[in-house]
Structure formats: structure tokens, C-alpha cells
C-alpha positions as CSV (number, residue, x, y, z in Angstrom):
1,X,24.8,-16.7,4.2
2,X,21.8,-19.0,4.0
3,X,19.8,-20.4,6.8
4,X,18.6,-24.0,6.7
5,X,15.1,-25.0,7.5
6,X,16.1,-26.3,11.0
7,X,17.8,-23.0,11.9
8,X,14.7,-21.1,10.8
9,X,12.5,-23.4,12.9
10,X,14.7,-22.9,15.9
11,X,14.5,-19.1,15.6
12,X,10.7,-19.4,15.3
13,X,10.5,-21.5,18.4
14,X,12.7,-19.1,20.4
15,X,10.6,-16.1,19.2
16,X,7.4,-17.9,20.2
17,X,8.7,-18.8,23.7
18,X,9.9,-15.2,24.3
19,X,6.9,-13.3,23.0
20,X,4.0,-15.7,23.1
21,X,1.5,-16.4,20.4
22,X,-1.1,-13.7,21.3
23,X,1.5,-11.0,21.3
24,X,2.8,-12.0,17.9
25,X,-0.7,-12.2,16.5
26,X,-1.4,-8.7,17.8
27,X,1.9,-7.4,16.4
28,X,1.1,-8.9,13.0
29,X,-2.4,-7.4,12.9
30,X,-1.1,-4.0,14.0
31,X,1.6,-4.1,11.3
32,X,-0.9,-5.1,8.7
33,X,-3.3,-2.3,9.6
34,X,-0.5,0.2,9.5
35,X,0.6,-0.9,6.1
36,X,-3.0,-0.8,4.8
37,X,-3.5,2.7,6.2
38,X,-0.3,3.9,4.6
39,X,-1.4,2.5,1.2
40,X,-4.8,4.1,1.5
41,X,-3.3,7.5,2.4
42,X,-0.9,7.3,-0.5
43,X,-3.8,6.6,-2.9
44,X,-5.9,9.4,-1.4
45,X,-3.0,11.8,-1.5
46,X,-2.3,11.1,-5.2
47,X,-6.0,11.2,-6.0
48,X,-6.6,14.6,-4.2
49,X,-3.5,16.0,-5.7
50,X,-4.6,15.3,-9.3
51,X,-8.1,16.6,-8.7
52,X,-7.1,19.7,-6.8
53,X,-3.8,20.7,-8.5
54,X,-4.8,20.3,-12.2
55,X,-7.6,23.0,-12.2
56,X,-5.4,25.3,-10.2
57,X,-2.5,24.9,-12.7
58,X,-4.8,25.4,-15.6
59,X,-6.2,28.6,-14.1
60,X,-2.7,29.9,-13.3
61,X,-1.5,29.2,-16.8
62,X,-4.5,30.9,-18.4
63,X,-4.1,34.0,-16.2
64,X,-0.4,34.1,-16.9
65,X,-0.9,33.7,-20.6
66,X,-3.1,36.8,-20.7
67,X,-1.0,38.9,-18.3
68,X,2.5,38.0,-19.5
69,X,3.3,41.4,-20.8
70,X,2.2,43.2,-17.7
71,X,3.8,40.6,-15.4
72,X,7.2,40.9,-17.1
73,X,7.3,44.7,-17.1
74,X,6.0,45.0,-13.5
75,X,8.5,42.7,-11.9
76,X,12.2,43.3,-12.5
77,X,14.4,40.3,-13.2
78,X,16.7,39.8,-10.2
79,X,19.2,37.8,-12.2
80,X,19.6,40.4,-15.1
81,X,22.8,41.8,-13.6
82,X,24.4,38.4,-13.3
83,X,23.4,37.5,-16.9
84,X,25.0,40.7,-18.2
85,X,28.2,39.8,-16.4
86,X,28.4,36.3,-17.9
87,X,27.4,37.2,-21.4
């Protein structure tokens, strides 16, 4: 369903009469600042995740690489019973 130019103008006039120009301007600026804040938080979240997570993952991999024999023997495998039944 397509709207013609005249129908869109009529809707715009009705919205302006109901809400007024200042209220629509405030609504538009509030919406714009909310979108801007969301984008900034997404960028900050991705940036902090890469700077904080990568060193932690590298350290964990390094410690697990050295302690793999001790870690495997110290913790029993909870799924070993199920694997024996299947295989």
C-alpha cells in the first residue's frame, strides 16, 4: 500500500496540529540523543571488551597449557559415565 504525497502531507498537518511544533522538535532531539548514546555505548562496549578480554584469555590459555595434566587428573569428567554407555 503506497501513500501519495497529498496523503503524507495531510498526516503531517494532523500531527502538527495535535502535538505542536515545539513538542515535535523536542521529541526529535530526544530521539536523536538517545540513538547517539546507544551507538556510543555500543562502541565503548566493544572497545572495552577487546582490551579487557583478550589479555585475560591469553593468560588463561597460558596457565591452562602448563597445567593441563594436573587439571585433567584433579577434576573428574562428569560425562564419562554417559560416554561409556553410548560407545
